[in-house]
KEKE-3310 file (N, C-alpha, C; in steps of 0.2 Angstrom, whole numbers, plus 5000, padded with zeros to 4 digits):
npx = (5434:5439:5428:5423:5410:5405:5393:5381:5385:5383:5375:5376:5372:5383:5387:5378:5375:5381:5380:5391:5392:5401:5401:5408:5414:5418:5429:5431:5442:5446:5457:5458:5459:5448:5447:5444:5447:5450:5449:5451:5446:5459:5469:5480:5476:5469:5471:5457:5450:5451:5447:5449:5443:5438:5434:5440:5450:5452:5456:5456:5458:5466:5460:5447:5443:5432:5421:5419:5415:5419:5413:5408:5397:5397:5388:5383:5393:5399:5405:5405:5405:5401:5397:5397:5393:5398:5409:5413:5427:5427:5423:5425:5430:5426:5434:5433:5443:5452:5463:5470:5471:5481:5495:5498:5493:5491:5493:5485:5487:5491:5489:5494:5496:5484:5476:5464:5451:5437:5426:5423:5414:5405:5406:5399:5400:5391:5392)
npy = (5405:5422:5435:5452:5464:5479:5492:5505:5517:5532:5547:5562:5578:5591:5592:5583:5566:5549:5531:5518:5501:5486:5469:5454:5438:5421:5414:5424:5433:5439:5447:5452:5466:5478:5489:5505:5512:5525:5531:5545:5553:5551:5550:5543:5529:5531:5530:5529:5524:5512:5497:5486:5469:5465:5476:5485:5494:5508:5518:5534:5543:5559:5568:5566:5565:5568:5569:5557:5540:5524:5508:5491:5477:5463:5452:5452:5451:5463:5479:5496:5512:5528:5543:5559:5577:5578:5583:5590:5586:5573:5565:5550:5533:5521:5509:5493:5484:5470:5464:5450:5441:5449:5455:5466:5482:5490:5506:5500:5507:5507:5503:5491:5483:5475:5460:5457:5463:5473:5477:5490:5505:5519:5535:5551:5568:5582:5600)
npz = (5443:5442:5440:5436:5436:5431:5434:5433:5427:5418:5411:5418:5426:5430:5448:5451:5456:5456:5458:5457:5454:5457:5454:5460:5456:5460:5473:5488:5498:5514:5514:5501:5490:5483:5470:5462:5447:5435:5418:5409:5394:5382:5391:5404:5414:5431:5448:5459:5471:5484:5493:5507:5507:5519:5524:5533:5529:5519:5505:5497:5482:5482:5473:5473:5486:5499:5491:5484:5490:5495:5497:5503:5500:5508:5508:5496:5487:5482:5477:5480:5472:5478:5471:5472:5470:5457:5444:5428:5425:5430:5421:5413:5409:5420:5430:5438:5449:5455:5468:5474:5489:5498:5507:5515:5522:5511:5503:5488:5475:5462:5445:5440:5451:5452:5448:5442:5431:5427:5414:5412:5414:5408:5413:5411:5414:5412:5409)
capx = (5437:5436:5425:5421:5406:5403:5386:5379:5388:5378:5376:5374:5374:5388:5384:5374:5377:5380:5383:5394:5393:5405:5400:5413:5413:5424:5430:5433:5446:5446:5463:5458:5458:5444:5449:5441:5451:5446:5453:5448:5448:5466:5473:5481:5471:5471:5468:5451:5448:5451:5444:5450:5437:5436:5430:5443:5455:5450:5460:5453:5462:5465:5456:5440:5442:5426:5415:5418:5416:5419:5410:5406:5392:5400:5383:5381:5400:5398:5409:5401:5408:5396:5401:5393:5396:5402:5412:5415:5433:5426:5421:5430:5428:5428:5435:5434:5449:5453:5469:5468:5476:5486:5499:5499:5487:5491:5488:5486:5485:5494:5484:5498:5495:5478:5476:5458:5448:5431:5426:5423:5407:5406:5403:5400:5397:5390:5393)
capy = (5410:5428:5440:5458:5467:5485:5495:5511:5523:5536:5554:5566:5585:5593:5593:5577:5560:5542:5526:5513:5494:5481:5463:5450:5431:5417:5415:5431:5433:5445:5451:5455:5473:5480:5495:5508:5517:5528:5533:5550:5552:5553:5551:5537:5526:5534:5527:5533:5522:5505:5495:5479:5466:5465:5483:5489:5498:5511:5524:5538:5548:5566:5572:5564:5565:5572:5568:5550:5535:5517:5503:5485:5473:5456:5447:5453:5451:5469:5485:5502:5519:5533:5549:5565:5583:5577:5588:5588:5582:5566:5561:5544:5526:5519:5502:5490:5479:5466:5461:5444:5439:5454:5454:5472:5486:5494:5507:5498:5513:5507:5498:5485:5479:5472:5455:5456:5469:5473:5479:5497:5509:5526:5541:5557:5573:5588:5606)
capz = (5439:5445:5435:5438:5431:5433:5432:5436:5424:5414:5410:5424:5426:5436:5454:5452:5459:5453:5462:5453:5457:5454:5457:5459:5456:5463:5481:5490:5504:5518:5512:5494:5489:5477:5468:5457:5443:5429:5412:5406:5387:5380:5397:5407:5420:5437:5454:5462:5478:5485:5500:5508:5507:5526:5525:5538:5526:5513:5502:5492:5479:5484:5468:5474:5493:5501:5486:5483:5495:5493:5502:5500:5503:5508:5506:5488:5484:5477:5479:5477:5472:5478:5468:5474:5468:5451:5440:5421:5425:5433:5415:5412:5410:5427:5430:5445:5449:5461:5470:5478:5494:5499:5514:5518:5522:5505:5498:5482:5471:5455:5442:5439:5456:5452:5444:5438:5429:5424:5407:5413:5413:5406:5417:5408:5418:5408:5413)
cpx = (5434:5434:5423:5416:5403:5396:5385:5381:5382:5380:5373:5376:5379:5384:5379:5378:5376:5383:5385:5394:5397:5404:5406:5411:5419:5425:5433:5437:5446:5452:5463:5457:5453:5445:5445:5447:5447:5451:5449:5450:5455:5471:5475:5476:5474:5467:5462:5450:5449:5449:5446:5443:5434:5433:5434:5448:5452:5455:5456:5458:5461:5460:5449:5438:5436:5420:5414:5419:5415:5417:5409:5401:5395:5395:5382:5388:5400:5402:5405:5406:5403:5400:5396:5397:5400:5403:5413:5422:5433:5424:5427:5426:5430:5428:5436:5439:5449:5460:5468:5474:5482:5489:5501:5493:5487:5495:5490:5483:5488:5490:5488:5498:5489:5478:5470:5455:5441:5431:5425:5415:5409:5402:5404:5396:5397:5390:5387)
cpy = (5417:5432:5446:5461:5473:5487:5501:5518:5526:5543:5558:5574:5586:5595:5587:5571:5553:5537:5520:5506:5490:5474:5458:5442:5427:5418:5421:5429:5439:5450:5454:5463:5474:5487:5498:5513:5520:5531:5539:5550:5555:5553:5544:5535:5529:5531:5532:5531:5514:5503:5487:5475:5465:5471:5487:5494:5501:5517:5527:5543:5555:5570:5571:5564:5570:5572:5561:5545:5528:5513:5496:5481:5466:5451:5447:5452:5457:5475:5491:5508:5524:5539:5554:5571:5582:5583:5586:5584:5575:5562:5556:5538:5523:5511:5499:5485:5475:5463:5456:5443:5443:5452:5460:5476:5491:5501:5504:5502:5513:5501:5491:5481:5474:5466:5454:5462:5468:5476:5487:5500:5516:5530:5547:5563:5580:5594:5610)
cpz = (5442:5439:5439:5433:5434:5431:5435:5433:5420:5413:5415:5423:5431:5442:5456:5456:5455:5458:5457:5457:5454:5458:5455:5460:5459:5470:5482:5497:5508:5516:5505:5495:5483:5476:5462:5454:5438:5424:5408:5398:5385:5386:5400:5413:5426:5443:5457:5470:5478:5492:5501:5509:5514:5528:5530:5535:5519:5511:5497:5489:5481:5480:5469:5481:5495:5497:5484:5489:5492:5498:5499:5504:5503:5506:5499:5484:5479:5481:5476:5477:5472:5476:5469:5471:5462:5447:5433:5421:5428:5427:5413:5411:5416:5427:5437:5444:5456:5462:5475:5483:5496:5506:5517:5518:5516:5506:5491:5476:5463:5452:5441:5445:5457:5447:5439:5437:5426:5417:5407:5411:5412:5410:5413:5412:5413:5412:5412)
residu = (GLN:VAL:ARG:LEU:VAL:GLU:SER:GLY:GLY:GLY:LEU:VAL:GLN:ALA:GLY:GLY:SER:LEU:ARG:LEU:SER:CYS:SER:THR:SER:GLY:ASN:THR:PHE:SER:SER:ASP:PHE:MET:GLY:TRP:PHE:ARG:GLN:PRO:PRO:GLY:GLU:ASP:ARG:GLU:PHE:VAL:ALA:THR:ILE:ARG:TRP:SER:GLY:ASP:VAL:THR:TYR:ILE:ALA:ASP:SER:VAL:LYS:GLY:ARG:PHE:THR:ILE:SER:ARG:ASP:TYR:THR:LYS:SER:THR:VAL:TYR:LEU:GLN:MET:ASN:SER:LEU:LYS:PRO:GLU:ASP:THR:ALA:VAL:TYR:TYR:CYS:ALA:ARG:LYS:VAL:ARG:THR:TYR:SER:ASN:GLY:PRO:TYR:SER:GLU:SER:GLY:GLN:TYR:GLU:PHE:TRP:GLY:GLN:GLY:THR:GLN:VAL:THR:VAL:SER:SER)
# end
């Protein structure tokens, strides 16, 4: 059974950094995509970044490009979202998601494309 557990959220001042982690259980496949989404207060969930488990394909949303990076540690079954130069508008609940056994290079930027989700972790950026 696939489980996703996020960690690393918290309160940070504008300009600061945080690194979110998402550990996954169950068998992983090189074609899986692991994505990060976020949901600001009162808004819809939006795409942030995604990476193919093989590590050779990544996509980053334009709103965070140049500030956020996504990576994965195959040995730890963990995906990371490094967030730098944080802004108050980055405040949201951040969710990790997994799409199993894909057959294209993506980008899998729609939340409905992912089968499994974590419980979310709160990121709050103060001004």
